[in-house]
N, C-alpha and C positions, 0 to 999 in steps of 0.2 A: 569649589562650589558644586553642588549636586546637579548632574546633567539634567535629571528629570525636573528639578526646580527651574533650571534655566529654560527648558522647553516650555514649561507651564507659563513662565513670564512672557515668552514670545507669543504664545497663543492668546494670552489675555491682551497683549498689545495689539496684535492683529485684529482681534475682535473689536477692540476699542476704535481702531482706525476705520474698520468697516462701518461701525456705527456712525462715526463722524462723516464719512462719505455719504451714507444714506441720508443723514440730516441735511448735508449740503445739497444733495439732489432734490430733496423736498423744498428747500429754500429756493433753489434755482427754478424749479417748476412753478412755485408760487409767484416768484418775481416776474416770470415771463408768461404766466397764464393769462390768456385773453379774458378780460372782464366781460362776462356775458350776462350779468344782472345789472339793473339800474333803477334808481328812484326817478320818477318822472320830473320832479322838481330840479333834478340835475341834468336833464336831457333837453333835446330840441324836438318838439312835437308840434309842427305848424299845421294843426288839424283844421280842416275846412268845415266851417259851420253853415255854409250856404244850404238852403233847403232844396235838395235835388232828389228826384225820384231815381234812385240808383239802378232800378231794374231795367230801365230803358237806356242806360248809358253804355256806349261802346267800351269794351274792356280796356283799350288803350287810354281812353279818356278817364275811365275809372281809376287807372293808375295815377293820374294827375289829381283827381278829386280826393283820393286817399293819401295824397302827398308822398307817394312812393318815388315819383319823378316830377320834374317841372321843365317845361321848354325854356331854353335860354335864347334861341333864335330859330328861324325856320329849319326844321329837320335836325335840330341839335337839342339834346336833353341832358339835364343834370340829374344824378341819382341822389335822393335825399336819404336820411339815416335809415328809415324802415325799408326802403327799396334796396339800398346798398346792402343791408343785412340779409335780405332774401337772396340777392345776387351772391353774396359771400357764402351762404350756406349751400346754395345750389352748386357753386364752384367746388366746395369741399366734397359734396356728394359725388360730383362727376370725377373729381380727382381720385376719390376712393375707388370708384368703379374702374377707372383706367389703371390705377395702381394694382388692383386685384388681377389684372391680366398682364402684368409685367411692365407697365408703363413707367417712364421717368419724366419728371416735369422739367421744362426748360422755359426760357423767356427770350424771344426774338425781338430785336428792336423794331419800333414802328416805322422809323426812317429807313427806306430801302433805296439803293442805287437804281436809277431808272434803267440802266443798261441791262439789269437782271431780266427785264421784261422784253428785251430784244426788239426795240423799235426798228421798223423797216425790214424785219426778217420774217419770212412766212411761217416759221415754226414757233414764233413767240406769240404772246397774248396781248401785246401792246395795243393792237387795233381793237381788241375786244373791250379794253378798259379806257381807251384814250380820252373818251368824253366824260369819264367819271373820275379820273385821277385828280388827286390834290398834289400839285407840283410845288417844289421849293428847290433851293440850291444851297450848297456849302462849298466855299473855296472853288467856285466855278464848276463844281460837279453837280449834275442834275440829280435830284432826289425826288422821291414821292412818298406819301404816306401810304402805308401798307393797305392794299385792297384785298390781298390774299397772300398766302405764304408758301405755296407749292414750290415755285421757282427759288425762293429765297432760302428755304430750309436745305435744298440741295446745294446751293452756293455756300451755305454755312458749314455743312458737313464735309464737302469735297476736300478742302485743304487740310483736314485734320489727320490725314494719313490713310494708308491702305486698309481695306476691310476684307477680312477673311470670311469664308463660308462658315467658319466656326463661330463667328460673332453674330450670326443671323439666327432668328430675327431679332430686331430691337424696336421698341415702341417709344416714341417721344410725344409728349403732349404739352400744350400750353393754353393759357387764357389771355388773350390780348385784344385790344381794340383794332378794328379795321375801318377804313374810310373809303366811301364811294359817294360821289355827288349824286344825290337822289332828289331831283327837283320835283316839287309838287307833291311829295309824299308827306303823310301826316301820321303821327303816332310813334310811340317809343320803338315799336317793333319794325318800323320802316325808316328809321333815321339814317342820316348820312354817316354817322359814327355809330358802330355797333360792336358788341363784344361777342367773340366766338370762343367757345371751348373746343379746341381743335386737336386732332391727333394724327400721327403719321407712323405707319408701320413699314419697315424696310425688310424685304423678304427676297427669296431667290427662286420661287416656283409659283406657277399660276394657281395650282390647287391650294397651296398654303395661303396664298393671297385671298382666295375665295373664302377660306375658313376665317381669316382675319377680318374680312369685310362683315361677315356674320357676327363675329365677336364684338366688333365696335358697335354695330347696330343693336345687339343685345344689351350692351353696357348702357347705351342711351335709353333704351326701352326700360331697363331695370331702374334707372334713376327716376324716370317718370312714374313708374309703378310705386316706388317707395313714397312718392309724393301724392299717392291716391288718385293717379290719373291712368286710365287704360288706353295706351296708344295703339294705333294701327300701323303696321310696318310691312313693307314689301318692295320689290323692285319696280322701277318706273316701267310703265307699259302703256301702249296705245290700245284703245278699244278694239277688240277683235284680233289682237296680235299677242304672241307670247313675248315676254321680255327677253332682251338679248342677254348673252352670257356675261356682258360687262356692264349691265345696267346698274345704276346707283340704287342703293336701298334707302328709301325715304322713310322717315318716322313722322307720322302725322298724329295730331291731337284733334279729335272730333269736337264739334260744338256740343256743349253739355245739354242744352235744351233748344228745341226747335219749335217756335211758335210764330204766328204772324207778327207779334210785337217785337220779338227779339232775333229774327232771322238775320238782321244786319249786323249783329253785335260781334261775331267772331268768325274768323276763317277767310282765306283769300281764294280758295279753290275748292273743287269738288272731286271726290273719288267714288268709284263704283266697287262695292264689296260684295262678293258672292255669298250664297247661303253658308258655305263652309268657312267664311272669313277670309278667303283668298282675294287679293286685289285683282280686279278685272280690268280696271282702267284708272289712270292717274292724270293729274293736271287737266281735268275737264273744266270748261268755263263755268263760272259760278251761275250763269243763266240757266243751266240744265236743272237747277233746283226749283225753278218755277213750275207750277202745276202743269202748264201746257207742254213743257219739255220733258218732265220726269216720267210721264206715263209710259213712254217707250222703254224705260228701263225696269218697269215693275216686275216683269217675269224673270229677270236675269239676276237681280240682286238689289242691294240697298244703296241709295245715294247718300253720301255723307258730306256735310260742309266741314272743311278741315283747315288747319294751319300746319304747314310743314315746319317742324321745329328742329329736326336734325337729319343728317344724311351720312352715309358711308359709301365710298366709291373706290373702285379698283382703277388706279391710274396707269398700271402697266409700267413700261420702261420709258414712257414719253419724256417725263421731266428729267430722268436720269441721263438721257442721251442728249439733252440740250447743252450747247457750249462745250466745255471741256469734259462734261459727263461725270457721272458718279458710278463707280464700278466696284465690284468685289472680285476676289480670287476664288474660283471654284476648287473642288477637291483634286482637279488635275493641274492646278496652277495656272489656269487660263482666266483672263479678265472677261467679265460679263457685266452688263448694266444691271443695276439693282431695280427690283420692282417695288412700287410704292402703293400702299393703301392709305387713303385719307378718310378722316371723319370730322364732322363739325356739328356743334350744338349751339344754337343761338340763344344766349341768355335772355335777351329781351323778349323773344318769342316764347321762351320757356316761362318767363314771369307772367306774360299776358295769358298764356294757356292755363297756368295755375290759377290766375284770377278768374278765368272763365269757369273752372271746375269747382272753385271754393268760394265764389262770391255769395253773399247773402243779401236779403232785401235791404239791410242796413250797412253793408260794407263787405267784410271778408272774414273767413275763419281759416287761417293757414293750417296746413298739415304740419305735424311736429317736425318733420325732416327739414323744413326750410323756414319755420316760424322764427321771426326775430327773437321772440321770447316765448317760452313754452307756457308759463304761468303768469296770468295777470292777477296780482294781489290787490284787492280793492277794499279798503276800509271806508265805511260811510258813517256820517255823524259829524258833529262839530269838531273842528280842528283841535288837536291836543287831547281828545277824549280817549277813553280806554280802548276804543276800537283801533286807534292809531298806535297806541302802545303795544297792543297785541299783534298788530300787523307787522311792526318792526321785529318782534320776536319771531314771528312766522317767516319773515323775509330771511333772517339769519339762518333759521332751521332748514328752510327749503334750499337755500344756497349751499349749505353744508352737505346736503344730499345730492348735489350736482345738478339741480334744476336751473334753467335760465329763467329768472324771475323779473317781472316788471312791477315795481311797487308804485301804485298810484297814490302818492302821499300829498297830492295837491289839496288845498283847502277850498274845494268847490262842491257844488251840490251833487247828490247821487245821480240825478238825471244827466248832468254833464259828463260825469265819469262813465256811466254806462254807454252813453252815445259815443264817446271817444273810444272806449274799448271795443265797441262794435266795428269801428273803422281801423283800429290797430290790428285786431284779429288774432289775439293769442288763443290757441286751441282750448286751453283750460282756464276758467275764471274762478278765483276764490274770493268770496265776498264775506267780510266781517262787519256786521251791522249791530246797532245797539240792542235790538230785540233778541237776536240769536246769541249775542255775547252774554246777555243776562241769563240765558239758559245754558251757557257753557258750550255753545255750538257755533259752527260756521257753515257757509253754503258753497257748494261746488256746482258749476255749470260747465257742460261740455257736450259735444255732438254725440258722444257715445252713451250719454244718459238722457233719457227722454225729457226729463224735467229737473229743475234744481234739487239737489239732495243735501240734507243736513247731516253733519258728522260732529262728534265730540271734538272740542278744541285740542284736547291733549293728544289726539290721534291725527293731527294735521298732516304730518309727513307720510304716515302710513296710508291715510285716505287718499291723498294726492297721488301717491305711488300706485294705488289700485286703479284709480280713474285713468291715470297716465297709461297704464298697461292696457286697459280697455280701449282707450283712444288709439294706441298704436296697433292693437289687434284689428280694429275696424279699418284703419288706414291701410294696413299691409295685407288685408285679406286676399286681394287679387294677386299680390306679389308672391305670397307664400304658396 
């Protein structure tokens, strides 16, 4: 047999096998791809039809009226499909930001041994949380539902073996629910069960830890900016004092509009920001925003009503030195306690902050980054008409382009559809009506275009892509 012939056969076989592997990868990706488009007739949309003037509704209450969440008992909330979708996309965004700085995702159990909190010992935090713990037991062992994870992550890592200075730094992050009894509190963002996206950096030097504290704060700020929100960040500080070297960096979202009618809607505290944007004072009582109190601040800066959405803190070696400790071996072979930097982002406060900045008189218009669906495809006219046929074609075409599409294929009036879409809040709305269809056109509505625009039907994917780019450019203007 000719050697060259044999070599050629092997090349062809290898090429064929690679093609099969490529096909299998595509099948695998398709099989496990998250379904991100939906027909409304196949979904659960418990929309609220009560006539409510939404402009005077508190943001947390607005989350209920838009059926993002619903209270199940005092201080406990269930997330409904649209709210959960926003949570999930916000989680993915935060995951991406932490991954970009070298983070790895973990999942710690919600049940924690109570002894981790060192009850009866002066260096533990049991006394801090003892009135807010949710207690339980298993096989005569006292357990609690996680109120925080600093102690527990140390206890989780410590038994896994020695850590060398060559392994440092490493960054771990997770998104888990936490539980603290919060009596008398109301609203999704003050519930007794809350979800934190939290991160922990393990390092060996104070200067390096300071840099990591800034990195975590910047990651959280970037996530908010991608969502079209301009946060204010800086270290905790009392009025007239410089922040200490180990102050936490807080990330605040200011109230979007301040008027006599809506000053109660958003924010639990006030901050003072100087003309250069520097934080001059934090955690001021909300009362300073009243006219009689705020006059004394006029020449020094601007008072803002804010919600603290995230925080990054330098924990030093405190938690690493509790109990049996968490140590690493330095370059001289000596054991030293690890330093820890922590960060946390409240998803409930983040969602309420996004509502504050993207609410409309009739509901909400989500930014693309966290919108449950990017495109609302709305055919109007009698059921089964040509508008519905064309909408089905557009649905397939836009999905193929990678858009997350919500097709409103319900057989209801145009008024009901538009009212519901105002509350669902897709950033881009494509409307196919009998009149425009007769002219071979469809209509696009978005924040980035001042009024509805007509495009030829045969250019639907190109037109949507152009408006999508405009919308993204407008949302990311401050981030870029």
